N, CA, C, O and the ligand as a Tripos MOL2 file, in Angstrom:
@<TRIPOS>MOLECULE
protein
  297   295    75     0     0
PROTEIN
NO_CHARGES

@<TRIPOS>ATOM
      1 N           0.8700   -1.1980    0.0070 N.3       1 MET1
      2 CA          0.0610   -0.0130    0.0020 C.3       1 MET1
      3 C           0.9090    1.2710    0.0100 C.2       1 MET1
      4 O           1.9590    1.3400    0.6490 O.2       1 MET1
      5 N           0.4130    2.2900   -0.7280 N.am      2 ASN2
      6 CA          1.1030    3.5290   -0.8180 C.3       2 ASN2
      7 C           0.1890    4.6330   -0.3120 C.2       2 ASN2
      8 O          -0.7730    4.9750   -1.0000 O.2       2 ASN2
      9 N           0.4290    5.1680    0.7850 N.am      3 PHE3
     10 CA         -0.5160    6.2830    1.2580 C.3       3 PHE3
     11 C          -0.0660    7.5610    0.6940 C.2       3 PHE3
     12 O          -0.8930    8.4520    0.4980 O.2       3 PHE3
     13 N           1.3230    7.7440    0.3830 N.am      4 GLY4
     14 CA          1.6740    9.0190   -0.0350 C.3       4 GLY4
     15 C           1.8080    9.9570    0.9880 C.2       4 GLY4
     16 O           1.6630    9.5940    2.1560 O.2       4 GLY4
     17 N           2.1200   11.3600    0.6480 N.am      5 SER5
     18 CA          2.4000   12.2960    1.6720 C.3       5 SER5
     19 C           1.1020   12.9650    2.2480 C.2       5 SER5
     20 O           1.1140   13.6660    3.2600 O.2       5 SER5
     21 N           0.0630   12.7020    1.5620 N.am      6 ASN6
     22 CA         -1.2540   13.3310    1.8820 C.3       6 ASN6
     23 C          -2.1580   12.5320    2.9620 C.2       6 ASN6
     24 O          -3.1830   12.9570    3.4950 O.2       6 ASN6
     25 N          -1.5410   11.2770    3.1590 N.am      7 ALA7
     26 CA         -2.3460   10.4000    4.0250 C.3       7 ALA7
     27 C          -2.6070   10.9550    5.4440 C.2       7 ALA7
     28 O          -3.7000   10.8400    5.9970 O.2       7 ALA7
     29 N          -1.5960   11.5310    5.9680 N.am      8 SER8
     30 CA         -1.7000   12.0630    7.4350 C.3       8 SER8
     31 C          -2.8230   13.2740    7.4600 C.2       8 SER8
     32 O          -3.6150   13.4910    8.3770 O.2       8 SER8
     33 N          -2.7050   13.9410    6.3380 N.am      9 LEU9
     34 CA         -3.4620   15.2240    6.1660 C.3       9 LEU9
     35 C          -5.0450   14.7150    6.0870 C.2       9 LEU9
     36 O          -5.9560   15.2350    6.7310 O.2       9 LEU9
     37 N          -5.1750   13.7310    5.2800 N.am     10 ASP10
     38 CA         -6.5720   13.2370    4.9860 C.3      10 ASP10
     39 C          -7.0930   12.6540    6.3870 C.2      10 ASP10
     40 O          -8.2640   12.8110    6.7320 O.2      10 ASP10
     41 N          -6.1650   11.9790    7.1650 N.am     11 LEU11
     42 CA         -6.6180   11.4260    8.4100 C.3      11 LEU11
     43 C          -6.9870   12.5800    9.4410 C.2      11 LEU11
     44 O          -7.8940   12.5030   10.2690 O.2      11 LEU11
     45 N          -6.1640   13.6250    9.2600 N.am     12 ALA12
     46 CA         -6.3940   14.7840   10.2040 C.3      12 ALA12
     47 C          -7.7930   15.3250    9.9080 C.2      12 ALA12
     48 O          -8.5670   15.5840   10.8290 O.2      12 ALA12
     49 N          -8.1120   15.4910    8.6460 N.am     13 ALA13
     50 CA         -9.2960   16.1670    8.1820 C.3      13 ALA13
     51 C         -10.4270   15.2560    8.5170 C.2      13 ALA13
     52 O         -11.5110   15.7510    8.8240 O.2      13 ALA13
     53 N         -10.2540   13.9070    8.4810 N.am     14 LEU14
     54 CA        -11.2670   12.9830    8.8780 C.3      14 LEU14
     55 C         -11.6450   13.1480   10.1770 C.2      14 LEU14
     56 O         -12.8160   13.3510   10.4980 O.2      14 LEU14
     57 N         -10.5530   13.0610   11.1030 N.am     15 ARG15
     58 CA        -10.7130   13.2520   12.5580 C.3      15 ARG15
     59 C         -11.4590   14.5470   12.9670 C.2      15 ARG15
     60 O         -12.3190   14.5630   13.8480 O.2      15 ARG15
     61 N         -11.0500   15.6730   12.2320 N.am     16 GLU16
     62 CA        -11.6210   16.9090   12.5260 C.3      16 GLU16
     63 C         -13.1550   16.8640   12.2220 C.2      16 GLU16
     64 O         -13.9720   17.3310   13.0160 O.2      16 GLU16
     65 N         -13.4990   16.2960   11.0680 N.am     17 SER17
     66 CA        -14.9180   16.2780   10.7990 C.3      17 SER17
     67 C         -15.7470   15.2510   11.7310 C.2      17 SER17
     68 O         -16.9560   15.3630   11.9310 O.2      17 SER17
     69 N         -15.0210   14.3460   12.2130 N.am     18 GLN18
     70 CA        -15.6380   13.4140   13.1770 C.3      18 GLN18
     71 C         -15.9250   14.1410   14.5080 C.2      18 GLN18
     72 O         -16.9830   14.0230   15.1270 O.2      18 GLN18
     73 N         -14.8750   14.9080   14.8890 N.am     19 GLU19
     74 CA        -15.0530   15.7270   16.1720 C.3      19 GLU19
     75 C         -16.1430   16.7090   16.0830 C.2      19 GLU19
     76 O         -16.8690   17.0010   17.0330 O.2      19 GLU19
     77 N         -16.2340   17.2390   14.8230 N.am     20 ARG20
     78 CA        -17.2220   18.2540   14.5920 C.3      20 ARG20
     79 C         -18.6870   17.6470   14.6530 C.2      20 ARG20
     80 O         -19.6040   18.2480   15.2130 O.2      20 ARG20
     81 N         -18.8360   16.4630   14.0620 N.am     21 ASP21
     82 CA        -19.9880   15.6360   14.1130 C.3      21 ASP21
     83 C         -20.5150   15.3270   15.6730 C.2      21 ASP21
     84 O         -21.6850   15.3810   16.0530 O.2      21 ASP21
     85 N         -19.4130   15.0120   16.4240 N.am     22 ALA22
     86 CA        -19.6850   14.6540   17.7270 C.3      22 ALA22
     87 C         -20.0460   15.9160   18.5840 C.2      22 ALA22
     88 O         -20.7920   15.8410   19.5600 O.2      22 ALA22
     89 N         -19.4900   17.0380   18.1700 N.am     23 MET23
     90 CA        -19.9890   18.3240   18.9330 C.3      23 MET23
     91 C         -21.3200   18.5640   18.6210 C.2      23 MET23
     92 O         -22.1160   18.8710   19.5090 O.2      23 MET23
     93 N         -21.7090   18.4400   17.2520 N.am     24 ILE24
     94 CA        -23.1160   18.7560   16.8040 C.3      24 ILE24
     95 C         -24.0160   17.8040   17.6110 C.2      24 ILE24
     96 O         -24.9940   18.2520   18.2100 O.2      24 ILE24
     97 N         -23.6870   16.4380   17.6380 N.am     25 ALA25
     98 CA        -24.5290   15.5630   18.2370 C.3      25 ALA25
     99 C         -24.7580   15.8740   19.8000 C.2      25 ALA25
    100 O         -25.8490   15.6950   20.3430 O.2      25 ALA25
    101 N         -23.6980   16.3240   20.4220 N.am     26 GLN26
    102 CA        -23.6790   16.7540   21.7870 C.3      26 GLN26
    103 C         -24.6500   17.9010   22.0290 C.2      26 GLN26
    104 O         -25.4400   17.9350   22.9720 O.2      26 GLN26
    105 N         -24.5170   18.8610   21.0690 N.am     27 ALA27
    106 CA        -25.3250   20.0550   21.1620 C.3      27 ALA27
    107 C         -26.7720   19.7090   21.0280 C.2      27 ALA27
    108 O         -27.5980   20.1900   21.8030 O.2      27 ALA27
    109 N         -27.1060   18.8820   20.0580 N.am     28 ILE28
    110 CA        -28.4810   18.3890   19.8280 C.3      28 ILE28
    111 C         -29.0360   17.6520   21.0850 C.2      28 ILE28
    112 O         -30.1920   17.8320   21.4680 O.2      28 ILE28
    113 N         -28.1270   16.7810   21.7350 N.am     29 ALA29
    114 CA        -28.5020   16.0500   22.8450 C.3      29 ALA29
    115 C         -28.7480   16.9130   23.9990 C.2      29 ALA29
    116 O         -29.6460   16.6370   24.7940 O.2      29 ALA29
    117 N         -27.9500   18.0160   24.1480 N.am     30 ALA30
    118 CA        -28.0960   18.9880   25.2190 C.3      30 ALA30
    119 C         -29.4810   19.7490   25.1390 C.2      30 ALA30
    120 O         -30.1780   19.9450   26.1340 O.2      30 ALA30
    121 N         -29.8280   20.1790   23.7990 N.am     31 VAL31
    122 CA        -31.1500   20.7610   23.6540 C.3      31 VAL31
    123 C         -32.2510   19.8520   24.0340 C.2      31 VAL31
    124 O         -33.2460   20.2300   24.6520 O.2      31 VAL31
    125 N         -32.0180   18.5190   23.6010 N.am     32 ALA32
    126 CA        -33.1110   17.6140   23.7960 C.3      32 ALA32
    127 C         -33.4410   17.4220   25.1490 C.2      32 ALA32
    128 O         -34.6200   17.4210   25.5030 O.2      32 ALA32
    129 N         -32.3630   17.2320   26.0660 N.am     33 THR33
    130 CA        -32.4980   16.8920   27.3610 C.3      33 THR33
    131 C         -32.9770   18.0080   28.1210 C.2      33 THR33
    132 O         -33.5060   17.7910   29.2120 O.2      33 THR33
    133 N         -32.8390   19.3740   27.6080 N.am     34 GLU34
    134 CA        -33.3370   20.4540   28.2820 C.3      34 GLU34
    135 C         -34.8010   20.5990   28.1110 C.2      34 GLU34
    136 O         -35.4870   20.9220   29.0810 O.2      34 GLU34
    137 N         -35.3800   20.3630   26.8390 N.am     35 GLY35
    138 CA        -36.6630   20.7910   26.5950 C.3      35 GLY35
    139 C         -37.6970   19.8230   26.2820 C.2      35 GLY35
    140 O         -38.8720   20.1550   26.1210 O.2      35 GLY35
    141 N         -37.2240   18.4810   26.1820 N.am     36 ALA36
    142 CA        -38.2190   17.5610   25.5840 C.3      36 ALA36
    143 C         -38.5530   16.5090   26.4800 C.2      36 ALA36
    144 O         -39.1080   15.5100   26.0250 O.2      36 ALA36
    145 N         -38.2520   16.6070   27.8770 N.am     37 ALA37
    146 CA        -38.8680   15.5770   28.7090 C.3      37 ALA37
    147 C         -40.3430   15.3470   28.6910 C.2      37 ALA37
    148 O         -40.8720   14.2460   28.8430 O.2      37 ALA37
    149 N         -41.0070   16.5570   28.4780 N.am     38 ASN38
    150 CA        -42.4850   16.5860   28.4120 C.3      38 ASN38
    151 C         -42.8200   17.1470   27.0630 C.2      38 ASN38
    152 O         -42.0630   17.9400   26.5020 O.2      38 ASN38
    153 N         -43.9810   16.7290   26.5250 N.am     39 CYS39
    154 CA        -44.5170   17.1470   25.2670 C.3      39 CYS39
    155 C         -44.8500   18.6760   25.4070 C.2      39 CYS39
    156 O         -45.5220   19.1060   26.3450 O.2      39 CYS39
    157 N         -44.3540   19.4350   24.4480 N.am     40 THR40
    158 CA        -44.5510   20.8150   24.4440 C.3      40 THR40
    159 C         -46.0090   21.3090   24.0920 C.2      40 THR40
    160 O         -46.3930   22.4610   24.2930 O.2      40 THR40
    161 N         -46.7560   20.3270   23.5560 N.am     41 SER41
    162 CA        -48.0920   20.4620   23.2710 C.3      41 SER41
    163 C         -49.0490   20.1460   24.4010 C.2      41 SER41
    164 O         -49.7900   20.9960   24.8950 O.2      41 SER41
    165 N         -48.9950   18.8290   24.8000 N.am     42 CYS42
    166 CA        -50.0560   18.4720   25.7790 C.3      42 CYS42
    167 C         -49.4690   18.3680   27.2580 C.2      42 CYS42
    168 O         -50.2220   18.2460   28.2230 O.2      42 CYS42
    169 N         -48.0060   18.4280   27.3900 N.am     43 GLY43
    170 CA        -47.4380   18.4810   28.6330 C.3      43 GLY43
    171 C         -47.2400   17.1550   29.2710 C.2      43 GLY43
    172 O         -46.6640   17.0600   30.3550 O.2      43 GLY43
    173 N         -47.6790   16.1880   28.6620 N.am     44 PHE44
    174 CA        -47.4150   14.7320   29.1930 C.3      44 PHE44
    175 C         -45.9680   14.3600   28.9230 C.2      44 PHE44
    176 O         -45.3980   14.8280   27.9370 O.2      44 PHE44
    177 N         -45.3400   13.5200   29.7790 N.am     45 PRO45
    178 CA        -43.9720   13.0190   29.4820 C.3      45 PRO45
    179 C         -43.8430   12.2620   28.2090 C.2      45 PRO45
    180 O         -44.6350   11.3700   27.9030 O.2      45 PRO45
    181 N         -42.8730   12.6120   27.4980 N.am     46 ILE46
    182 CA        -42.5620   11.8710   26.2440 C.3      46 ILE46
    183 C         -41.8770   10.5230   26.5210 C.2      46 ILE46
    184 O         -40.8480   10.5050   27.1970 O.2      46 ILE46
    185 N         -42.3530    9.5120   26.0760 N.am     47 PRO47
    186 CA        -41.8410    8.1070   26.3520 C.3      47 PRO47
    187 C         -40.3900    7.9350   26.0370 C.2      47 PRO47
    188 O         -39.9420    8.4970   25.0380 O.2      47 PRO47
    189 N         -39.6060    7.1980   26.8090 N.am     48 GLU48
    190 CA        -38.1400    6.9920   26.6550 C.3      48 GLU48
    191 C         -37.9110    6.5560   25.3050 C.2      48 GLU48
    192 O         -36.9910    7.0340   24.6410 O.2      48 GLU48
    193 N         -38.7680    5.5890   24.8130 N.am     49 GLU49
    194 CA        -38.5250    4.9990   23.4520 C.3      49 GLU49
    195 C         -38.4800    6.0910   22.3470 C.2      49 GLU49
    196 O         -37.6090    6.0950   21.4780 O.2      49 GLU49
    197 N         -39.4950    7.0400   22.4330 N.am     50 ARG50
    198 CA        -39.5430    7.9680   21.5260 C.3      50 ARG50
    199 C         -38.2160    9.0550   21.5620 C.2      50 ARG50
    200 O         -37.6400    9.5010   20.5700 O.2      50 ARG50
    201 N         -37.9490    9.3060   22.7850 N.am     51 ARG51
    202 CA        -36.7550   10.1160   22.8980 C.3      51 ARG51
    203 C         -35.4780    9.5810   22.5220 C.2      51 ARG51
    204 O         -34.5200   10.2630   22.1570 O.2      51 ARG51
    205 N         -35.5060    8.2310   22.6330 N.am     52 ALA52
    206 CA        -34.3130    7.4780   22.1110 C.3      52 ALA52
    207 C         -34.2580    7.5130   20.4830 C.2      52 ALA52
    208 O         -33.2120    7.6970   19.8600 O.2      52 ALA52
    209 N         -35.4170    7.3300   19.9390 N.am     53 ALA53
    210 CA        -35.4550    7.1980   18.5660 C.3      53 ALA53
    211 C         -35.3730    8.6020   17.8870 C.2      53 ALA53
    212 O         -34.8560    8.7440   16.7800 O.2      53 ALA53
    213 N         -35.9170    9.6480   18.6170 N.am     54 ALA54
    214 CA        -35.8850   10.9140   18.0940 C.3      54 ALA54
    215 C         -35.4970   12.0210   19.1610 C.2      54 ALA54
    216 O         -36.3620   12.7740   19.6080 O.2      54 ALA54
    217 N         -34.2130   12.0930   19.5430 N.am     55 PRO55
    218 CA        -33.8160   12.9630   20.7410 C.3      55 PRO55
    219 C         -34.1970   14.4180   20.5790 C.2      55 PRO55
    220 O         -34.3140   15.1290   21.5770 O.2      55 PRO55
    221 N         -34.3920   14.8820   19.3720 N.am     56 PHE56
    222 CA        -34.7610   16.2130   19.0510 C.3      56 PHE56
    223 C         -36.2580   16.4980   19.0820 C.2      56 PHE56
    224 O         -36.7110   17.6290   18.9050 O.2      56 PHE56
    225 N         -36.9410   15.5140   19.2940 N.am     57 ALA57
    226 CA        -38.4610   15.6060   19.3820 C.3      57 ALA57
    227 C         -38.9700   16.3920   20.6100 C.2      57 ALA57
    228 O         -38.5040   16.1190   21.7160 O.2      57 ALA57
    229 N         -39.7860   17.2340   20.4850 N.am     58 ARG58
    230 CA        -40.3460   17.9800   21.5380 C.3      58 ARG58
    231 C         -41.8080   17.7850   21.7320 C.2      58 ARG58
    232 O         -42.4340   18.5130   22.5020 O.2      58 ARG58
    233 N         -42.3950   16.7860   21.0310 N.am     59 ARG59
    234 CA        -43.8200   16.5450   21.2550 C.3      59 ARG59
    235 C         -44.0460   14.9820   21.2350 C.2      59 ARG59
    236 O         -43.3200   14.2380   20.5750 O.2      59 ARG59
    237 N         -45.0430   14.5630   21.9600 N.am     60 CYS60
    238 CA        -45.2690   13.1550   21.9480 C.3      60 CYS60
    239 C         -45.7720   12.6710   20.6580 C.2      60 CYS60
    240 O         -46.1640   13.4780   19.8140 O.2      60 CYS60
    241 N         -45.7870   11.3540   20.4420 N.am     61 ILE61
    242 CA        -46.2150   10.8390   19.1850 C.3      61 ILE61
    243 C         -47.5500   11.2580   18.6530 C.2      61 ILE61
    244 O         -47.7840   11.5200   17.4730 O.2      61 ILE61
    245 N         -48.4350   11.2960   19.6860 N.am     62 GLU62
    246 CA        -49.8430   11.7590   19.3260 C.3      62 GLU62
    247 C         -49.9850   13.2170   18.8070 C.2      62 GLU62
    248 O         -50.6800   13.5030   17.8310 O.2      62 GLU62
    249 N         -49.3010   14.0830   19.5050 N.am     63 CYS63
    250 CA        -49.2010   15.4790   19.1120 C.3      63 CYS63
    251 C         -48.4820   15.7060   17.7350 C.2      63 CYS63
    252 O         -48.9570   16.3550   16.8030 O.2      63 CYS63
    253 N         -47.2440   15.0620   17.7480 N.am     64 GLN64
    254 CA        -46.4960   15.2680   16.4100 C.3      64 GLN64
    255 C         -47.3050   14.7600   15.2520 C.2      64 GLN64
    256 O         -47.4090   15.4120   14.2130 O.2      64 GLN64
    257 N         -47.9180   13.5140   15.4480 N.am     65 THR65
    258 CA        -48.7970   12.9880   14.3580 C.3      65 THR65
    259 C         -49.8410   13.8560   13.9200 C.2      65 THR65
    260 O         -50.0890   14.0850   12.7360 O.2      65 THR65
    261 N         -50.4940   14.3710   14.9740 N.am     66 PHE66
    262 CA        -51.6740   15.4000   14.6270 C.3      66 PHE66
    263 C         -51.1540   16.4910   13.9270 C.2      66 PHE66
    264 O         -51.7940   16.8590   12.9420 O.2      66 PHE66
    265 N         -50.0710   17.1220   14.2410 N.am     67 LEU67
    266 CA        -49.5010   18.2970   13.6150 C.3      67 LEU67
    267 C         -49.1050   17.9990   12.2270 C.2      67 LEU67
    268 O         -49.3830   18.7740   11.3130 O.2      67 LEU67
    269 N         -48.4240   16.8280   12.0340 N.am     68 GLU68
    270 CA        -47.9830   16.4690   10.6210 C.3      68 GLU68
    271 C         -49.1630   16.2230    9.6800 C.2      68 GLU68
    272 O         -49.1050   16.4940    8.4810 O.2      68 GLU68
    273 N         -50.2770   15.6770   10.3000 N.am     69 GLN69
    274 CA        -51.4690   15.4010    9.4710 C.3      69 GLN69
    275 C         -52.1770   16.8500    9.1200 C.2      69 GLN69
    276 O         -52.7240   17.0350    8.0330 O.2      69 GLN69
    277 N         -52.1180   17.7660   10.0550 N.am     70 GLU70
    278 CA        -52.6070   19.1130    9.9050 C.3      70 GLU70
    279 C         -51.8720   19.7620    8.7690 C.2      70 GLU70
    280 O         -52.5140   20.3900    7.9270 O.2      70 GLU70
    281 N         -50.5760   19.6520    8.6890 N.am     71 LYS71
    282 CA        -49.7370   20.2700    7.7210 C.3      71 LYS71
    283 C         -50.0590   19.5820    6.3080 C.2      71 LYS71
    284 O         -50.1670   20.2980    5.3130 O.2      71 LYS71
    285 N         -50.1940   18.3470    6.2320 N.am     72 PHE72
    286 CA        -50.4200   17.5490    5.0360 C.3      72 PHE72
    287 C         -51.7670   18.0640    4.4010 C.2      72 PHE72
    288 O         -51.8840   18.1790    3.1810 O.2      72 PHE72
    289 N         -52.7240   18.3540    5.2390 N.am     73 HIS73
    290 CA        -54.0050   18.6570    4.6970 C.3      73 HIS73
    291 C         -54.2160   20.1340    4.1250 C.2      73 HIS73
    292 O         -55.1810   20.5120    3.4610 O.2      73 HIS73
    293 N         -53.1020   20.8960    4.5230 N.am     74 ARG74
    294 CA        -53.0980   22.1940    3.9450 C.3      74 ARG74
    295 C         -52.5300   22.4700    2.5330 C.2      74 ARG74
    296 O         -52.5480   23.6110    2.0730 O.2      74 ARG74
    297 ZN        -48.4370   15.6300   23.3120 Zn       75 ZN75
@<TRIPOS>BOND
     1     1     2 1
     2     2     3 1
     3     3     4 2
     4     3     5 am
     5     5     6 1
     6     6     7 1
     7     7     8 2
     8     7     9 am
     9     9    10 1
    10    10    11 1
    11    11    12 2
    12    11    13 am
    13    13    14 1
    14    14    15 1
    15    15    16 2
    16    15    17 am
    17    17    18 1
    18    18    19 1
    19    19    20 2
    20    19    21 am
    21    21    22 1
    22    22    23 1
    23    23    24 2
    24    23    25 am
    25    25    26 1
    26    26    27 1
    27    27    28 2
    28    27    29 am
    29    29    30 1
    30    30    31 1
    31    31    32 2
    32    31    33 am
    33    33    34 1
    34    34    35 1
    35    35    36 2
    36    35    37 am
    37    37    38 1
    38    38    39 1
    39    39    40 2
    40    39    41 am
    41    41    42 1
    42    42    43 1
    43    43    44 2
    44    43    45 am
    45    45    46 1
    46    46    47 1
    47    47    48 2
    48    47    49 am
    49    49    50 1
    50    50    51 1
    51    51    52 2
    52    51    53 am
    53    53    54 1
    54    54    55 1
    55    55    56 2
    56    55    57 am
    57    57    58 1
    58    58    59 1
    59    59    60 2
    60    59    61 am
    61    61    62 1
    62    62    63 1
    63    63    64 2
    64    63    65 am
    65    65    66 1
    66    66    67 1
    67    67    68 2
    68    67    69 am
    69    69    70 1
    70    70    71 1
    71    71    72 2
    72    71    73 am
    73    73    74 1
    74    74    75 1
    75    75    76 2
    76    75    77 am
    77    77    78 1
    78    78    79 1
    79    79    80 2
    80    79    81 am
    81    81    82 1
    82    82    83 1
    83    83    84 2
    84    83    85 am
    85    85    86 1
    86    86    87 1
    87    87    88 2
    88    87    89 am
    89    89    90 1
    90    90    91 1
    91    91    92 2
    92    91    93 am
    93    93    94 1
    94    94    95 1
    95    95    96 2
    96    95    97 am
    97    97    98 1
    98    98    99 1
    99    99   100 2
   100    99   101 am
   101   101   102 1
   102   102   103 1
   103   103   104 2
   104   103   105 am
   105   105   106 1
   106   106   107 1
   107   107   108 2
   108   107   109 am
   109   109   110 1
   110   110   111 1
   111   111   112 2
   112   111   113 am
   113   113   114 1
   114   114   115 1
   115   115   116 2
   116   115   117 am
   117   117   118 1
   118   118   119 1
   119   119   120 2
   120   119   121 am
   121   121   122 1
   122   122   123 1
   123   123   124 2
   124   123   125 am
   125   125   126 1
   126   126   127 1
   127   127   128 2
   128   127   129 am
   129   129   130 1
   130   130   131 1
   131   131   132 2
   132   131   133 am
   133   133   134 1
   134   134   135 1
   135   135   136 2
   136   135   137 am
   137   137   138 1
   138   138   139 1
   139   139   140 2
   140   139   141 am
   141   141   142 1
   142   142   143 1
   143   143   144 2
   144   143   145 am
   145   145   146 1
   146   146   147 1
   147   147   148 2
   148   147   149 am
   149   149   150 1
   150   150   151 1
   151   151   152 2
   152   151   153 am
   153   153   154 1
   154   154   155 1
   155   155   156 2
   156   155   157 am
   157   157   158 1
   158   158   159 1
   159   159   160 2
   160   159   161 am
   161   161   162 1
   162   162   163 1
   163   163   164 2
   164   163   165 am
   165   165   166 1
   166   166   167 1
   167   167   168 2
   168   167   169 am
   169   169   170 1
   170   170   171 1
   171   171   172 2
   172   171   173 am
   173   173   174 1
   174   174   175 1
   175   175   176 2
   176   175   177 am
   177   177   178 1
   178   178   179 1
   179   179   180 2
   180   179   181 am
   181   181   182 1
   182   182   183 1
   183   183   184 2
   184   183   185 am
   185   185   186 1
   186   186   187 1
   187   187   188 2
   188   187   189 am
   189   189   190 1
   190   190   191 1
   191   191   192 2
   192   191   193 am
   193   193   194 1
   194   194   195 1
   195   195   196 2
   196   195   197 am
   197   197   198 1
   198   198   199 1
   199   199   200 2
   200   199   201 am
   201   201   202 1
   202   202   203 1
   203   203   204 2
   204   203   205 am
   205   205   206 1
   206   206   207 1
   207   207   208 2
   208   207   209 am
   209   209   210 1
   210   210   211 1
   211   211   212 2
   212   211   213 am
   213   213   214 1
   214   214   215 1
   215   215   216 2
   216   215   217 am
   217   217   218 1
   218   218   219 1
   219   219   220 2
   220   219   221 am
   221   221   222 1
   222   222   223 1
   223   223   224 2
   224   223   225 am
   225   225   226 1
   226   226   227 1
   227   227   228 2
   228   227   229 am
   229   229   230 1
   230   230   231 1
   231   231   232 2
   232   231   233 am
   233   233   234 1
   234   234   235 1
   235   235   236 2
   236   235   237 am
   237   237   238 1
   238   238   239 1
   239   239   240 2
   240   239   241 am
   241   241   242 1
   242   242   243 1
   243   243   244 2
   244   243   245 am
   245   245   246 1
   246   246   247 1
   247   247   248 2
   248   247   249 am
   249   249   250 1
   250   250   251 1
   251   251   252 2
   252   251   253 am
   253   253   254 1
   254   254   255 1
   255   255   256 2
   256   255   257 am
   257   257   258 1
   258   258   259 1
   259   259   260 2
   260   259   261 am
   261   261   262 1
   262   262   263 1
   263   263   264 2
   264   263   265 am
   265   265   266 1
   266   266   267 1
   267   267   268 2
   268   267   269 am
   269   269   270 1
   270   270   271 1
   271   271   272 2
   272   271   273 am
   273   273   274 1
   274   274   275 1
   275   275   276 2
   276   275   277 am
   277   277   278 1
   278   278   279 1
   279   279   280 2
   280   279   281 am
   281   281   282 1
   282   282   283 1
   283   283   284 2
   284   283   285 am
   285   285   286 1
   286   286   287 1
   287   287   288 2
   288   287   289 am
   289   289   290 1
   290   290   291 1
   291   291   292 2
   292   291   293 am
   293   293   294 1
   294   294   295 1
   295   295   296 2
@<TRIPOS>SUBSTRUCTURE
     1 MET1         2 RESIDUE 1 A MET
     2 ASN2         6 RESIDUE 1 A ASN
     3 PHE3        10 RESIDUE 1 A PHE
     4 GLY4        14 RESIDUE 1 A GLY
     5 SER5        18 RESIDUE 1 A SER
     6 ASN6        22 RESIDUE 1 A ASN
     7 ALA7        26 RESIDUE 1 A ALA
     8 SER8        30 RESIDUE 1 A SER
     9 LEU9        34 RESIDUE 1 A LEU
    10 ASP10       38 RESIDUE 1 A ASP
    11 LEU11       42 RESIDUE 1 A LEU
    12 ALA12       46 RESIDUE 1 A ALA
    13 ALA13       50 RESIDUE 1 A ALA
    14 LEU14       54 RESIDUE 1 A LEU
    15 ARG15       58 RESIDUE 1 A ARG
    16 GLU16       62 RESIDUE 1 A GLU
    17 SER17       66 RESIDUE 1 A SER
    18 GLN18       70 RESIDUE 1 A GLN
    19 GLU19       74 RESIDUE 1 A GLU
    20 ARG20       78 RESIDUE 1 A ARG
    21 ASP21       82 RESIDUE 1 A ASP
    22 ALA22       86 RESIDUE 1 A ALA
    23 MET23       90 RESIDUE 1 A MET
    24 ILE24       94 RESIDUE 1 A ILE
    25 ALA25       98 RESIDUE 1 A ALA
    26 GLN26      102 RESIDUE 1 A GLN
    27 ALA27      106 RESIDUE 1 A ALA
    28 ILE28      110 RESIDUE 1 A ILE
    29 ALA29      114 RESIDUE 1 A ALA
    30 ALA30      118 RESIDUE 1 A ALA
    31 VAL31      122 RESIDUE 1 A VAL
    32 ALA32      126 RESIDUE 1 A ALA
    33 THR33      130 RESIDUE 1 A THR
    34 GLU34      134 RESIDUE 1 A GLU
    35 GLY35      138 RESIDUE 1 A GLY
    36 ALA36      142 RESIDUE 1 A ALA
    37 ALA37      146 RESIDUE 1 A ALA
    38 ASN38      150 RESIDUE 1 A ASN
    39 CYS39      154 RESIDUE 1 A CYS
    40 THR40      158 RESIDUE 1 A THR
    41 SER41      162 RESIDUE 1 A SER
    42 CYS42      166 RESIDUE 1 A CYS
    43 GLY43      170 RESIDUE 1 A GLY
    44 PHE44      174 RESIDUE 1 A PHE
    45 PRO45      178 RESIDUE 1 A PRO
    46 ILE46      182 RESIDUE 1 A ILE
    47 PRO47      186 RESIDUE 1 A PRO
    48 GLU48      190 RESIDUE 1 A GLU
    49 GLU49      194 RESIDUE 1 A GLU
    50 ARG50      198 RESIDUE 1 A ARG
    51 ARG51      202 RESIDUE 1 A ARG
    52 ALA52      206 RESIDUE 1 A ALA
    53 ALA53      210 RESIDUE 1 A ALA
    54 ALA54      214 RESIDUE 1 A ALA
    55 PRO55      218 RESIDUE 1 A PRO
    56 PHE56      222 RESIDUE 1 A PHE
    57 ALA57      226 RESIDUE 1 A ALA
    58 ARG58      230 RESIDUE 1 A ARG
    59 ARG59      234 RESIDUE 1 A ARG
    60 CYS60      238 RESIDUE 1 A CYS
    61 ILE61      242 RESIDUE 1 A ILE
    62 GLU62      246 RESIDUE 1 A GLU
    63 CYS63      250 RESIDUE 1 A CYS
    64 GLN64      254 RESIDUE 1 A GLN
    65 THR65      258 RESIDUE 1 A THR
    66 PHE66      262 RESIDUE 1 A PHE
    67 LEU67      266 RESIDUE 1 A LEU
    68 GLU68      270 RESIDUE 1 A GLU
    69 GLN69      274 RESIDUE 1 A GLN
    70 GLU70      278 RESIDUE 1 A GLU
    71 LYS71      282 RESIDUE 1 A LYS
    72 PHE72      286 RESIDUE 1 A PHE
    73 HIS73      290 RESIDUE 1 A HIS
    74 ARG74      294 RESIDUE 1 A ARG
    75 ZN75       297 GROUP 0 **** ****
């Protein structure tokens, strides 16, 4: 295998983008843990399952589904 002189640069760039992705994921998780314990529409707790599947979700499945259907009808 011949990696050439750019191999270390590529590796550094790759690591940098991975770190950026991790930071973004952390920021999203921080926002999610701050505001999404309870549904912002009905106030009931959002199930752990849904929070795991969609950490950014701020509404329970019922309210989210209702809103999405409202949107589609317009
Ligand atoms: Zn709700």
